[in-house]
C-alpha positions in Angstrom: 0.0 0.1 0.1 2.6 2.6 1.1 4.7 1.6 -2.2 1.4 2.4 -4.3 1.1 5.7 -2.6 4.7 6.8 -3.2 4.1 5.8 -6.8 1.1 7.8 -7.1 2.9 10.8 -5.4 5.8 10.7 -7.9 3.3 11.1 -10.9 2.8 14.7 -10.1 4.9 16.8 -12.3 5.5 19.3 -9.0 7.2 16.4 -7.2 11.0 16.1 -7.9 11.8 13.7 -5.0 10.2 11.8 -2.2 12.5 10.4 0.9 11.5 8.2 3.8 12.9 9.4 7.3 12.8 8.4 10.8 13.2 5.0 11.9 11.6 3.5 8.6 14.3 5.0 6.7 16.7 2.2 8.7 16.4 -1.2 10.3 15.2 -0.2 13.7 11.4 -0.4 13.3 8.4 -2.5 13.4 5.1 -2.9 11.7 3.6 -0.1 14.0 6.4 2.7 13.4 5.0 5.7 11.8 6.0 6.9 8.3 7.8 10.2 7.9 7.9 11.1 4.2 9.5 13.9 2.7 8.3 15.1 -0.7 10.2 17.9 -2.6 8.2 20.0 -4.8 9.1 22.6 -7.5 5.5 24.2 -7.1 2.6 23.5 -4.8 0.0 20.9 -5.1 -3.4 21.7 -4.6 -4.8 20.8 -1.3 -7.8 19.2 -2.6 -5.5 17.3 -5.0 -3.7 15.8 -2.4 -6.7 15.0 -0.5 -8.4 12.9 -3.3 -5.1 10.9 -3.7 -4.9 10.3 0.0 -8.3 9.2 0.4 -7.8 6.2 -1.2 -5.0 5.0 1.3 -5.9 7.0 4.5 -8.8 6.5 7.1 -8.1 10.1 8.6 -6.6 13.2 7.2 -5.6 16.4 8.2 -4.3 18.3 5.0 -2.2 21.2 5.0 -0.9 21.4 8.6 1.6 24.1 9.1 2.6 24.0 12.7 6.1 23.2 12.1 6.7 22.5 8.5 4.2 22.2 5.7 2.5 18.7 5.8 -0.3 16.1 5.6 -0.9 14.4 8.8 -2.9 11.1 8.2 -3.7 7.7 9.6 -3.3 5.0 6.9 -5.9 2.4 6.5 -3.9 -0.2 8.3 -3.9 2.4 11.4 -0.3 3.5 11.1 0.5 7.2 11.3 2.0 8.9 8.3 3.3 12.5 8.2 3.9 13.9 4.5 6.0 16.9 4.5 6.3 19.2 1.6 9.7 21.0 0.9 11.6 23.0 -1.5 15.1 21.2 -2.1 16.8 24.4 -2.9 15.4 26.1 0.3 16.1 22.9 2.4 19.6 22.9 1.0 20.4 26.1 1.6 19.3 25.6 5.5 21.7 22.5 5.9 24.5 24.7 4.2 24.1 27.2 6.7 25.2 24.7 9.3 27.6 22.4 7.4 29.4 25.1 5.2 28.6 28.3 7.1 29.1 26.8 10.5 25.9 28.8 12.1 24.7 27.2 15.4 21.4 27.2 16.7 19.6 27.3 20.1 19.4 23.4 20.2 18.9 20.9 17.4 21.5 22.4 15.3 22.3 19.7 12.8 19.1 18.1 12.8 18.2 18.7 9.0 21.8 17.8 8.2 21.1 14.3 10.0 17.5 14.1 8.3 19.4 14.4 4.8 22.2 11.9 5.5 19.8 9.5 7.2 16.9 9.4 4.7 16.1 6.8 2.4 15.4 8.2 -1.2 12.3 6.6 -3.0 12.1 8.6 -6.0 14.8 11.3 -7.4 13.8 12.4 -10.9 16.7 14.5 -11.6 19.0 13.2 -9.2 19.2 16.5 -7.3 18.4 14.8 -3.7 21.3 12.3 -4.4 23.5 15.0 -5.3 22.5 17.0 -2.1 23.4 13.8 0.0 26.8 13.5 -1.5 27.3 17.3 -1.4 26.8 17.3 2.6 28.4 13.8 3.1 31.5 15.3 5.0 33.5 15.2 8.2 32.0 17.1 11.0 33.3 20.6 10.6 35.7 21.7 13.6 34.3 25.3 13.6 30.9 24.1 13.7 31.5 21.9 16.7 33.0 24.9 18.4 30.6 27.1 17.5 27.6 25.1 18.7 29.2 24.2 22.0 30.3 28.0 22.4 26.3 29.0 21.7 24.7 26.4 23.9 27.0 26.4 26.8 26.5 30.3 27.1 22.8 29.4 27.2 22.9 26.7 29.7 25.3 28.2 32.4 27.2 31.3 31.4 25.3 34.3 29.8 22.9 36.4 32.1 19.7 34.9 30.2 21.1 31.2 30.8 18.4 28.3 31.1 19.8 27.2 34.7 19.7 30.7 36.1 15.9 31.0 34.8 15.1 27.6 36.2 16.4 28.6 39.6 14.4 31.7 39.6 11.3 29.8 38.6 11.8 27.3 41.1 12.1 29.8 43.8 9.0 31.3 42.6 7.2 27.7 42.6 6.4 28.4 38.8 6.1 25.0 38.0 4.7 25.7 34.3 8.1 27.7 34.0 10.1 25.0 35.5 8.8 22.8 33.0 9.3 25.0 30.2 12.8 26.2 30.9 13.9 22.4 31.9 12.8 21.7 28.1 15.0 24.5 26.6 17.8 23.5 29.0 17.8 20.0 27.6 17.7 21.2 23.9 21.0 22.9 24.5 22.5 20.3 26.6 21.9 17.5 24.0 23.1 19.8 21.2 26.5 20.4 22.8 26.9 16.5 23.7 26.1 15.6 20.0 28.6 18.3 18.8 31.1 17.3 20.9 31.1 13.8 19.9 30.8 14.9 16.1 27.3 13.3 15.7 24.6 14.8 13.8 21.5 15.4 16.1 18.9 12.9 15.7 15.8 14.8 16.8 13.6 14.5 19.8 13.2 10.8 20.6 15.4 8.3 22.5 18.1 10.9 22.9 19.6 9.1 26.2 19.7 5.7 24.6 21.3 7.3 21.3 23.7 9.0 23.6 24.6 5.9 25.2 25.0 4.1 22.0 26.9 6.6 19.8 28.5 8.9 22.0 32.1 8.2 23.5 32.3 11.4 25.2 29.7 11.6 27.9 29.4 13.9 31.3 30.1 11.6 34.5 27.0 9.7 35.7 25.0 11.1 32.6 21.9 9.0 32.9 22.1 9.2 36.7 22.2 12.8 36.9 19.2 13.2 34.5 17.1 10.6 36.1 17.7 12.6 39.6 16.6 15.8 37.5 13.5 14.5 36.4 12.4 13.0 39.5 13.1 16.1 41.8 11.9 18.5 39.1 8.4 18.4 40.6 8.4 16.3 43.6 11.5 17.5 45.5 12.1 21.2 44.0 14.5 21.9 47.0 17.1 19.8 45.1 16.5 21.2 41.8 19.8 23.8 41.9 21.9 20.9 43.1 20.6 18.7 40.2 21.6 21.7 37.8 24.9 22.4 39.2 25.6 18.8 39.2 24.8 18.4 35.4 26.4 21.5 34.8 29.7 20.6 36.4 29.9 17.2 34.6 29.5 18.6 31.3 32.1 21.3 31.9 34.3 18.6 33.0 34.1 16.5 30.0 34.3 19.5 27.7 37.9 20.0 29.2 38.6 16.6 27.4 37.4 17.4 24.2 39.5 16.3 21.5 
């Protein structure tokens, strides 16, 4: 069924390439894993045209969502979720180039789109441009990028005036639990961005990060998992320990950064 859908999508003149991402692009998936599909287009495909096509394969559809990227979020007839994201290949490559070739760091998740490109499985590539993009960006992790990510995100973690750790301590002092959760999430975004950069690993996204760090990163802060577990346990139930937990995580991170090679 999914292959037939890919075939039908590729028949649109506006579609120049289709790629499969997420767990379905590799070997670590099961029959219930979602589909993340990236459709690279040269011009928009009308929503009603897409709806008519997807109606043959999906029992539920939300067409034209734009909460993150422009996408159709659906449930296939077999009950598996499918997210179809529509992209301009030139714009996407320029975003990847800003990171890989111009060494621009973000507030967390810096290398996610680079990772997405490198790990995607190409389903259709009419003109070979997606394959060329994969080849263009299949390069060693740039040292300047690594340094920029670490510099920007460690400042956000603990050294700049608006550092997340300082915001967290203030929010905890006010017993503002919503703010504590919000700032903890931001803290972790920068924390994992630093760890993946430190290990010259592209950032895989938002899922299974502890497991992926354990499996793929040789430079990890001391008691990496233990310290994170303590933070999660204490965040809302033992708030008096929050400052100590943050200081422990930061100290361990700063220590491993001194061993950077």
